[in-house]
C-alpha positions as CSV (number, residue, x, y, z in Angstrom):
1,M,9.9,-5.4,-6.0
2,K,6.4,-4.5,-6.9
3,N,4.7,-7.3,-8.5
4,I,2.7,-5.7,-11.2
5,S,1.3,-8.5,-13.4
6,S,0.1,-8.3,-16.8
7,S,2.1,-8.7,-20.1
8,A,0.1,-5.6,-21.6
9,D,1.5,-3.5,-19.0
10,K,4.7,-2.2,-20.5
11,R,5.9,-0.5,-17.1
12,A,5.7,-3.7,-15.2
13,F,8.7,-5.3,-13.3
14,P,9.4,-8.6,-12.3
15,P,8.8,-9.7,-8.7
16,K,11.8,-8.7,-7.2
17,R,10.5,-7.4,-3.9
18,A,8.3,-10.0,-2.0
19,L,4.6,-8.3,-2.8
20,C,1.2,-10.1,-3.1
21,A,0.3,-10.7,-6.6
22,V,-0.8,-7.8,-8.3
23,L,-2.7,-7.4,-11.2
24,A,-2.1,-4.3,-13.1
25,I,-2.3,-3.4,-16.8
26,V,-1.9,0.1,-16.9
27,F,1.5,1.7,-17.4
28,F,3.7,2.0,-14.1
29,A,4.1,5.5,-13.0
30,L,6.8,8.2,-13.8
31,V,10.3,7.6,-13.3
32,F,11.8,8.0,-10.0
33,C,13.5,11.6,-10.5
34,A,15.9,13.0,-7.9
35,C,15.3,16.4,-9.3
36,S,13.2,18.9,-7.5
37,G,10.9,21.7,-8.6
38,N,8.3,24.1,-7.7
39,T,5.1,22.8,-6.6
40,E,2.7,24.0,-8.9
41,P,4.5,25.3,-11.9
42,P,2.6,27.1,-14.6
43,A,3.1,26.3,-17.9
44,E,6.1,28.7,-18.5
45,A,7.3,28.7,-15.0
46,E,11.2,28.1,-14.7
47,H,12.6,26.0,-11.5
48,T,15.6,27.3,-10.0
49,P,17.8,25.1,-7.8
50,S,16.4,24.7,-4.4
51,P,18.3,26.0,-1.3
52,A,19.9,23.7,1.3
53,P,17.8,23.0,4.4
54,A,17.8,25.6,7.1
55,A,21.3,25.7,9.1
56,S,19.6,24.3,12.3
57,I,19.2,21.0,10.8
58,S,23.0,20.8,10.4
59,P,23.3,18.3,7.6
60,V,26.5,16.4,7.3
61,S,28.2,15.9,4.0
62,G,29.9,12.8,3.1
63,G,29.4,9.0,3.9
64,L,28.0,5.9,1.9
65,L,24.7,4.7,1.7
66,R,24.3,0.9,0.7
67,M,21.1,-0.4,-1.2
68,A,19.9,-3.2,-2.7
69,M,19.9,-3.8,-6.7
70,P,18.5,-6.5,-9.0
71,E,21.2,-9.5,-9.0
72,N,22.6,-9.2,-12.5
73,L,21.6,-6.1,-13.5
74,S,23.1,-6.6,-17.0
75,V,20.9,-9.6,-17.7
76,G,18.5,-8.6,-20.7
77,N,19.9,-5.1,-20.7
78,E,23.5,-5.4,-21.4
79,S,23.9,-2.0,-22.4
80,Y,22.9,-0.5,-19.3
81,D,20.2,1.4,-21.2
82,P,17.7,3.4,-19.0
83,L,15.0,2.8,-21.2
84,L,15.2,-0.9,-20.6
85,V,14.8,-1.1,-16.9
86,R,13.3,-4.1,-15.4
87,T,12.6,-3.7,-11.8
88,E,12.2,-1.2,-9.4
89,E,15.4,-1.3,-7.8
90,S,17.1,-0.8,-11.3
91,L,14.4,2.1,-11.9
92,A,15.8,3.5,-8.5
93,L,19.4,3.4,-9.6
94,F,19.0,5.0,-13.1
95,S,17.0,7.4,-11.6
96,L,20.1,8.9,-9.7
97,V,21.9,8.7,-12.9
98,Y,19.6,9.8,-15.6
99,E,16.7,12.6,-15.3
100,P,13.7,13.3,-17.6
101,L,12.4,16.6,-19.1
102,I,9.3,16.9,-17.0
103,A,8.9,15.0,-13.5
104,V,6.0,14.9,-10.7
105,N,6.3,16.0,-7.0
106,E,5.0,13.9,-4.2
107,S,1.5,14.9,-4.8
108,G,1.6,13.9,-8.5
109,E,1.9,17.8,-9.8
110,L,4.1,18.2,-13.0
111,T,7.3,19.7,-12.0
112,P,10.6,20.9,-14.3
113,C,13.6,18.8,-14.7
114,L,15.5,18.9,-17.8
115,A,13.1,21.0,-19.1
116,A,13.4,24.6,-17.3
117,K,10.0,25.5,-19.1
118,W,7.5,24.7,-21.5
119,S,4.8,26.7,-23.3
120,R,2.4,25.9,-26.2
121,F,3.5,26.4,-29.8
122,A,1.6,29.3,-31.4
123,G,-0.6,27.9,-34.3
124,D,-0.5,24.3,-33.3
125,E,-2.6,23.3,-29.9
126,R,-1.2,20.0,-29.8
127,S,2.4,21.2,-29.7
128,W,4.6,22.5,-27.0
129,L,8.1,24.3,-26.9
130,I,10.1,22.8,-24.6
131,S,13.0,25.0,-23.2
132,L,16.1,23.0,-21.9
133,R,17.8,23.6,-18.8
134,E,21.1,25.1,-20.2
135,S,23.2,24.6,-16.9
136,A,22.8,20.8,-17.2
137,V,25.5,19.0,-18.4
138,F,26.3,14.9,-18.6
139,H,28.6,13.2,-16.4
140,S,31.1,13.0,-19.2
141,G,31.4,17.0,-19.4
142,E,29.0,17.8,-22.3
143,R,26.2,20.1,-21.8
144,L,22.7,18.9,-22.6
145,C,21.4,19.8,-25.7
146,A,18.3,19.6,-28.2
147,D,20.1,16.5,-30.0
148,D,20.2,14.3,-26.9
149,V,16.4,14.8,-26.4
150,V,15.7,13.9,-29.9
151,H,18.1,10.9,-29.7
152,S,16.6,9.6,-26.5
153,F,13.3,9.8,-28.1
154,S,14.3,8.0,-31.1
155,S,15.9,5.3,-28.8
156,L,12.6,4.8,-27.4
157,K,10.8,4.2,-30.7
158,R,13.5,1.7,-31.8
159,H,12.8,-0.4,-28.6
160,G,9.3,-0.1,-29.0
161,A,7.2,-2.4,-26.8
162,E,9.9,-3.6,-25.3
163,S,10.6,-0.2,-23.3
164,Y,9.2,0.3,-19.8
165,Y,8.5,3.8,-21.4
166,S,6.4,2.3,-24.5
167,Q,3.5,4.2,-23.6
168,T,5.1,7.5,-24.2
169,L,5.1,6.5,-27.9
170,S,1.2,6.7,-27.9
171,A,1.3,10.1,-26.2
172,V,4.0,11.8,-28.4
173,A,3.5,12.2,-32.2
174,S,6.7,14.0,-32.9
175,M,9.8,15.5,-31.6
176,V,12.2,18.0,-33.4
177,K,15.0,20.1,-32.4
178,V,14.2,23.9,-32.8
179,D,17.4,25.2,-31.6
180,E,20.3,23.9,-29.5
181,F,18.1,24.1,-26.1
182,T,14.8,24.2,-27.3
183,V,12.6,21.1,-28.6
184,R,9.1,21.0,-30.3
185,I,6.9,18.4,-29.3
186,T,3.8,17.5,-30.9
187,M,1.7,15.3,-28.8
188,S,-1.5,13.1,-29.9
189,N,-3.8,15.2,-27.9
190,T,-4.3,18.8,-26.9
191,G,-4.6,18.6,-23.1
192,I,-2.0,19.3,-20.4
193,L,-2.2,15.6,-19.3
194,E,0.0,14.6,-22.2
195,L,3.0,16.3,-20.6
196,Y,3.1,13.1,-18.2
197,A,4.6,11.4,-21.1
198,L,8.0,13.3,-20.9
199,D,9.0,11.3,-18.3
200,F,11.5,9.1,-19.8
201,P,15.3,9.3,-19.3
202,I,17.4,11.5,-21.4
203,K,20.9,10.0,-22.3
204,K,23.9,11.2,-24.2
205,A,23.6,10.7,-28.0
206,D,26.9,9.1,-28.1
207,G,25.7,6.0,-26.6
208,S,27.9,5.8,-23.7
209,V,27.2,3.7,-20.6
210,F,25.8,5.4,-17.4
211,N,26.3,8.6,-18.9
212,G,23.3,11.0,-17.6
213,T,22.9,14.4,-16.1
214,G,21.6,13.1,-12.5
215,P,22.7,14.0,-9.2
216,Y,25.0,10.8,-9.0
217,A,27.6,9.3,-11.6
218,V,28.5,5.8,-11.8
219,T,32.3,5.4,-11.1
220,Q,32.3,1.5,-11.6
221,Y,29.7,-1.1,-12.2
222,S,29.6,-5.1,-12.3
223,D,26.7,-7.5,-11.8
224,E,27.4,-7.7,-8.2
225,R,28.0,-3.9,-7.2
226,I,27.3,-0.7,-8.8
227,T,29.0,2.7,-7.1
228,L,28.3,6.2,-7.6
229,R,29.4,9.1,-6.4
230,A,27.9,12.7,-6.1
231,N,27.9,14.8,-8.9
232,E,29.4,18.1,-8.2
233,N,28.4,19.5,-11.5
234,W,24.9,18.8,-11.0
235,W,22.4,21.6,-12.0
236,D,20.6,21.5,-8.8
237,R,22.7,21.6,-5.6
238,T,25.2,18.7,-4.9
239,P,23.8,16.1,-2.8
240,Y,25.3,15.6,1.0
241,I,25.8,11.9,0.6
242,S,29.2,11.4,-1.2
243,S,28.5,7.8,-2.4
244,I,26.0,5.2,-3.0
245,E,26.4,1.7,-3.5
246,F,23.9,-0.8,-5.1
247,L,25.0,-4.1,-3.9
248,A,23.3,-7.4,-5.9
249,R,20.3,-9.0,-3.7
250,E,18.6,-11.9,-5.2
251,N,15.1,-10.7,-3.5
252,N,13.5,-8.6,-1.1
253,D,14.0,-11.3,1.5
254,T,17.3,-11.3,0.8
255,A,17.9,-7.4,0.9
256,L,16.1,-7.3,4.3
257,A,18.2,-10.0,5.9
258,S,21.3,-8.2,4.6
259,Y,19.9,-5.0,6.3
260,S,19.4,-7.0,9.6
261,A,23.3,-8.2,9.2
262,G,24.5,-4.5,8.8
263,Q,25.2,-4.9,5.0
264,L,22.6,-2.8,3.6
265,D,21.4,1.0,5.1
266,L,18.1,1.2,3.2
267,V,15.6,-1.3,2.0
268,P,12.0,-0.4,0.7
269,T,9.7,-3.2,0.8
270,A,5.8,-4.1,0.6
271,Q,6.0,-6.7,3.4
272,L,3.2,-6.4,5.6
273,S,5.3,-7.2,8.7
274,A,8.0,-4.6,8.1
275,S,7.2,-2.7,11.4
276,R,9.0,-5.6,13.1
277,F,12.3,-4.0,12.0
278,G,11.7,-0.8,13.5
279,E,14.0,0.0,16.9
280,T,14.3,3.3,18.6
281,G,17.7,4.8,17.6
282,V,18.8,2.1,15.4
283,T,16.0,1.4,12.7
284,N,13.3,3.5,11.4
285,V,10.4,2.2,9.3
286,V,8.3,4.7,7.3
287,D,4.9,3.8,5.6
288,H,4.2,5.4,2.0
289,M,1.4,5.9,-0.3
290,T,1.7,3.9,-3.7
291,Q,-0.4,3.9,-6.6
292,G,-1.4,0.2,-5.9
293,M,-5.3,0.3,-6.3
294,E,-7.2,-2.8,-4.8
295,T,-10.7,-3.0,-6.3
296,L,-13.9,-5.2,-6.6
297,L,-14.7,-5.7,-10.2
298,F,-18.5,-6.3,-11.1
299,N,-19.6,-8.1,-14.0
300,H,-21.7,-5.8,-16.0
301,R,-23.2,-8.8,-18.4
302,R,-24.6,-10.8,-15.8
303,H,-27.2,-10.3,-12.9
304,P,-27.7,-8.9,-10.4
305,T,-24.3,-7.2,-10.7
306,M,-25.4,-5.5,-14.0
307,D,-27.7,-3.3,-11.6
308,A,-26.4,-0.1,-10.4
309,D,-28.7,-0.1,-7.2
310,F,-27.3,-3.7,-6.5
311,R,-23.8,-2.5,-6.9
312,R,-24.5,0.2,-4.4
313,A,-25.8,-2.3,-2.0
314,L,-23.1,-4.3,-2.0
315,S,-20.9,-1.1,-1.4
316,R,-22.5,-0.4,1.8
317,A,-22.4,-3.8,3.0
318,I,-18.7,-4.3,2.7
319,N,-16.6,-3.1,5.9
320,R,-13.0,-2.1,4.9
321,S,-11.8,-1.3,8.2
322,P,-11.4,-5.1,9.2
323,I,-9.6,-5.8,6.0
324,I,-7.1,-3.0,6.3
325,S,-6.3,-3.4,9.9
326,N,-6.2,-7.1,10.1
327,I,-5.4,-8.6,6.8
328,Y,-3.2,-5.5,5.6
329,M,-2.0,-4.7,9.0
330,N,-2.8,-1.0,8.5
331,R,-1.0,-0.8,5.5
332,A,-3.5,0.4,3.3
333,R,-5.7,3.5,3.1
334,A,-9.6,3.4,2.4
335,C,-10.9,5.5,-1.1
336,D,-13.7,5.7,-3.0
337,V,-12.6,6.7,-6.4
338,P,-9.5,5.6,-8.7
339,V,-7.5,8.4,-7.8
340,P,-5.1,8.1,-4.7
341,P,-6.0,10.2,-1.8
342,D,-2.9,12.3,-1.7
343,S,-2.9,13.3,-5.3
344,W,-3.8,16.7,-6.1
345,L,-6.4,15.4,-8.5
346,Y,-8.2,13.8,-5.6
347,S,-11.4,16.0,-4.9
348,G,-12.1,14.1,-1.4
349,G,-15.8,14.1,-0.9
350,S,-17.3,11.5,1.5
351,L,-15.9,7.9,1.6
352,I,-18.7,5.1,0.7
353,S,-18.9,4.1,4.2
354,H,-20.1,0.4,5.7
355,D,-23.7,1.2,6.2
356,P,-25.6,-2.1,6.8
357,A,-28.8,-0.3,7.0
358,A,-28.5,1.4,3.9
359,A,-27.4,-1.9,2.3
360,E,-30.6,-3.7,3.5
361,S,-32.9,-0.7,2.3
362,L,-31.2,-1.0,-1.1
363,F,-31.8,-4.7,-1.3
364,A,-35.5,-4.2,-0.3
365,Q,-36.0,-1.4,-2.8
366,L,-34.8,-4.2,-5.4
367,G,-37.7,-6.4,-4.3
368,Y,-35.5,-8.9,-2.6
369,T,-36.8,-10.6,0.5
370,K,-35.2,-13.1,2.9
371,N,-36.5,-16.7,3.6
372,E,-36.6,-18.3,7.0
373,E,-33.3,-19.6,6.3
374,G,-32.0,-15.9,6.2
375,L,-31.0,-16.3,2.5
376,L,-31.8,-13.0,0.2
377,M,-34.1,-14.2,-2.4
378,N,-35.0,-12.8,-5.7
379,G,-38.6,-14.3,-5.9
380,D,-37.9,-17.9,-5.5
381,T,-34.2,-17.5,-6.2
382,P,-31.5,-17.0,-3.8
383,I,-28.8,-14.3,-4.5
384,E,-25.6,-16.3,-5.1
385,L,-22.6,-14.8,-6.4
386,T,-19.1,-15.9,-7.4
387,L,-16.1,-13.9,-6.4
388,L,-13.0,-14.6,-8.5
389,T,-9.8,-13.7,-7.0
390,S,-5.9,-14.4,-7.6
391,G,-3.5,-16.0,-4.8
392,T,-0.1,-18.0,-4.5
393,T,1.2,-20.3,-2.0
394,D,3.6,-17.7,-0.8
395,N,1.0,-14.6,-0.8
396,T,-2.5,-15.1,0.4
397,T,-3.2,-11.5,1.1
398,R,-5.6,-11.0,-1.5
399,S,-7.4,-14.2,-1.0
400,D,-7.4,-13.8,2.3
401,A,-9.4,-10.3,1.9
402,A,-11.5,-12.1,-0.6
403,N,-12.9,-14.6,2.1
404,V,-13.6,-11.8,4.7
405,I,-15.7,-10.0,2.0
406,A,-17.5,-13.2,1.1
407,S,-18.1,-13.7,4.9
408,Q,-19.6,-9.9,5.3
409,L,-21.9,-10.5,2.2
410,R,-23.2,-13.8,3.7
411,E,-24.3,-11.8,6.8
412,F,-26.8,-10.0,4.2
413,G,-28.1,-13.8,3.1
414,I,-25.9,-13.6,0.0
415,T,-24.2,-17.0,-0.8
416,V,-20.6,-16.3,-2.0
417,N,-18.5,-18.9,-3.7
418,V,-14.9,-17.9,-3.6
419,I,-12.5,-19.2,-6.3
420,T,-8.9,-18.6,-5.9
421,A,-6.8,-18.8,-9.2
422,P,-3.1,-19.0,-9.5
423,H,-1.4,-16.1,-11.0
424,G,2.2,-14.9,-11.1
425,Y,4.0,-12.0,-12.6
426,G,3.5,-11.2,-16.5
427,E,1.5,-14.5,-16.9
428,A,-0.9,-13.5,-19.5
429,E,-2.3,-16.9,-19.8
430,S,-2.5,-17.7,-16.0
431,E,-5.6,-19.6,-14.5
432,F,-6.8,-16.3,-13.2
433,M,-6.2,-14.2,-16.4
434,K,-8.3,-16.9,-18.2
435,A,-10.9,-16.7,-15.7
436,L,-11.1,-13.2,-15.5
437,S,-11.5,-13.0,-19.1
438,S,-13.8,-15.7,-19.4
439,M,-16.3,-13.5,-17.4
440,E,-17.6,-16.7,-15.3
441,W,-17.7,-14.5,-12.4
442,D,-19.9,-12.0,-10.8
443,I,-17.4,-10.0,-8.6
444,A,-13.6,-10.1,-8.8
445,L,-11.1,-9.0,-6.3
446,A,-7.9,-7.6,-8.3
447,G,-5.5,-4.9,-7.8
448,F,-3.9,-2.3,-10.3
449,N,-1.1,0.1,-10.5
450,L,-2.2,3.7,-11.7
451,S,0.1,5.7,-13.8
452,S,1.0,9.0,-12.3
453,S,-1.2,10.9,-14.9
454,N,-4.1,8.8,-13.4
455,D,-5.3,8.2,-16.8
456,M,-8.8,6.5,-16.5
457,R,-9.3,5.5,-20.4
458,A,-8.1,2.2,-19.7
459,Y,-10.6,1.1,-16.8
460,L,-13.7,3.2,-18.3
461,T,-14.1,3.1,-21.9
462,T,-15.8,0.3,-23.2
463,E,-12.7,-1.0,-25.0
464,G,-10.3,-0.2,-22.2
465,S,-7.8,-2.7,-21.3
466,N,-8.3,-2.7,-17.7
467,N,-12.3,-2.9,-18.1
468,F,-12.5,-6.5,-17.2
469,G,-16.3,-5.9,-16.3
470,K,-17.2,-4.9,-19.6
471,F,-18.9,-1.7,-18.4
472,S,-20.4,0.5,-21.0
473,G,-17.8,3.4,-21.2
474,V,-20.2,5.7,-23.0
475,V,-21.2,6.7,-19.5
476,F,-18.0,8.6,-19.0
477,A,-17.4,9.7,-22.3
478,E,-17.8,13.5,-21.6
479,E,-15.7,13.3,-18.2
480,L,-13.1,11.4,-20.2
481,K,-13.0,13.9,-23.1
482,A,-12.7,16.9,-20.7
483,I,-9.8,15.6,-18.9
484,R,-8.0,15.0,-22.4
485,I,-8.5,18.4,-23.5
486,A,-7.9,20.1,-20.2
487,E,-5.3,23.1,-21.0
488,D,-4.2,23.8,-17.5
489,E,-3.9,22.5,-14.1
490,K,-7.4,24.3,-12.9
491,S,-9.2,22.7,-15.9
492,L,-7.6,19.3,-15.1
493,R,-8.6,19.2,-11.5
494,E,-12.1,20.3,-12.1
495,A,-12.5,17.5,-14.9
496,F,-11.1,15.0,-12.4
497,R,-13.8,16.3,-9.9
498,L,-16.8,15.6,-12.2
499,L,-15.4,12.2,-13.1
500,E,-15.0,11.2,-9.7
501,V,-18.7,12.4,-8.7
502,K,-20.1,10.1,-11.6
503,F,-17.8,7.3,-10.5
504,T,-19.3,7.2,-7.2
505,E,-22.9,7.2,-8.8
506,Q,-22.4,4.9,-11.5
507,L,-20.0,2.5,-9.5
508,P,-18.4,0.8,-12.6
509,F,-16.2,-1.1,-9.8
510,L,-15.7,-0.7,-6.1
511,V,-12.5,1.0,-5.3
512,L,-11.5,-0.4,-1.6
513,Y,-8.3,1.0,-0.7
514,F,-4.6,2.1,-1.9
515,R,-1.9,0.0,-0.5
516,L,1.0,1.2,1.5
517,N,4.6,0.1,1.4
518,S,7.4,0.9,3.8
519,V,11.1,1.8,3.7
520,V,13.4,0.2,6.4
521,Y,16.5,2.1,6.8
522,T,19.1,3.2,9.5
523,A,18.3,5.9,12.1
524,K,21.6,7.4,11.1
525,L,20.1,8.4,7.7
526,E,18.5,11.6,8.3
527,G,17.0,14.4,6.0
528,I,14.1,12.3,4.7
529,T,10.7,14.0,4.6
530,A,8.0,12.9,1.9
531,L,8.4,9.4,0.8
532,R,6.0,8.6,-2.1
533,E,6.2,5.7,-4.4
534,P,7.3,5.5,-7.2
535,Y,9.4,8.5,-6.1
536,L,11.4,7.5,-3.4
537,L,14.8,8.8,-4.3
538,R,13.5,11.8,-5.4
539,G,14.6,14.0,-2.4
540,I,17.9,12.3,-1.9
541,K,20.0,15.3,-2.3
542,N,18.8,16.2,1.2
543,W,19.5,13.0,2.7
544,Y,22.6,12.8,5.0
545,L,24.3,10.4,7.3
546,S,24.6,11.5,10.7
547,D,28.0,11.3,12.7
548,E,26.1,10.1,15.9
C-alpha cells in the first residue's frame, strides 16, 4: 500500500504495502478504472467497446486470479461503500466492481467510461452535459440512469471529508438530472481540468452492497475473502479471466510471502528489492511509473535559499544518478518539473543536470569564496544548511538519500546538518510535520503524491497546502490561471508547458525524481501491457491465464 502521509490529503491510504514514509498532502490520483477508451477523446467523442486482441495472441478464457486485499476490509466501512475506500488494495478491488463517469488512460488523458460523451452546456461556460452510456447496466440487472449519478454525488456530499473523493466537492458545484440518460454538471471553474473530478464511483441508488457496473461482479464476500466473477453483461467486452479472489493479507510483506508460497498470483509492491522474485518462466517482475514525486524543498524565508541563483547552484551541485541507482535501486526516474515524465502534460525539455562547473560559477557570481579549509564562505560566514527529512526504523530510504545529498554539497564546501525526524502515516502532529511547519530548516527532502490532473495550486500558490517553503505564488498566478480556464486538451497542454518553463527558471523547489513501483506476478498471467499506477487493473479485460 502506498504510504501517503498527511491528514490534509483526503486521497491518502493507510500503509498496507511496505513503502517508505511518503509526505503527501495532495488528493490521490483518479480511481483505478477497468474501463478503456479512446486515447485522446474530444469533448463530444463517444467511446465504443474495444475489440479483442488479435487472434495471433490466442487468449484463453477462464481461470482464477488471486490477489491480496486488506485484512478486515469491512472495518470502518461496514457497508462496503466504494466512496469510503481506505487502502490501495481496496481501491483496486472496488475499481473492478464500480466505474466512474470519466477515467484516464495510462498517460493521464481523460477517457470516457460511464459517460459516453460530454459537451459544454450552452449559456453557462461552467456547465457540462454528460451523456450516459445507455448500454451500461448494474450487476443487479437495472440500467444505469441519471438518478444513480445524482444519488452517488449526493452520497459523496453526505460523506464529506470522510470520503477519499472529498476533493471532488470543491470542483463540482451542482449535479442535476436532465433526462433519464443525461446529467448537467456545473463546475466551480470553467476549464477542462475540472473534468478530472468526475472520477468517483457510481453506485445504484437503492443502496445495495457491491452493486456496480464494472467488469466483475461480487459473488460472495467476508472479511477473509471476496470472490468476483466476470460480468457477461458489461458494456465493454467480457474479460477473459473468469474469476478473481481477493484474499485477506495483513500487509505487503505477507502478500509477497503468500505469492512465494503459491497462494497469490499477483502482488503490487513498492519494495525496492522486488526484482529478487523474478524467475524466467515462473515469475515476472515489471516496474511501472507512479505519481510519487520526491523533492528538495527550499525555505524561501531564510538566507541563502531564498535566492533563486543559490537554488540554481544547488540544483547543479546535486547528482541524482547515484541516488537513483544505489538508494532506489533504479526504481526512480529523474525529472525536472512537478509533472510525471510519462504524462501527456509533460513537455520534456532538458533535465537540470549535474554540472559542478556551473555550480561553482553560480556560487562565484553570488560572491562566495572558499577559505583555506575549502569551506564556502559568504564574507566571513561559512555557508551552512540544515537539511530536514523523515525516516523510520523500518524504512531509511529517504534519510539515506538525504545523507547522499549532504555529502555531495559538502564537496562544494557547504556544511550540511541532516536532521531525520520520525513520521508515520497520517500523523499531522508527527515530529517531522512539526519541524517542517516550524520553518527551522533550509532545505527539506520530502515526497508528494500528485493527483492525476497534476493540479499545481497546492504547491505554487502562496497559501497552497503543500507550499511548505512559503514561496510567493504571485510568480505563477498567470500560468495557474491559464491552466484553470483551458477549454480543451491543446490549450491545457500549452498552459502546462509555460508553467514548466517558468518552474525551471524560478525553482520554487527542486524535483529530483518520480518513484517506480513493481508488480510481481506469475508468468502464466499474460496479456499485461502498459501498467501505470494508480491504474494497475485498468486493462484487466485483456489479461488471461495461459494453459502452459
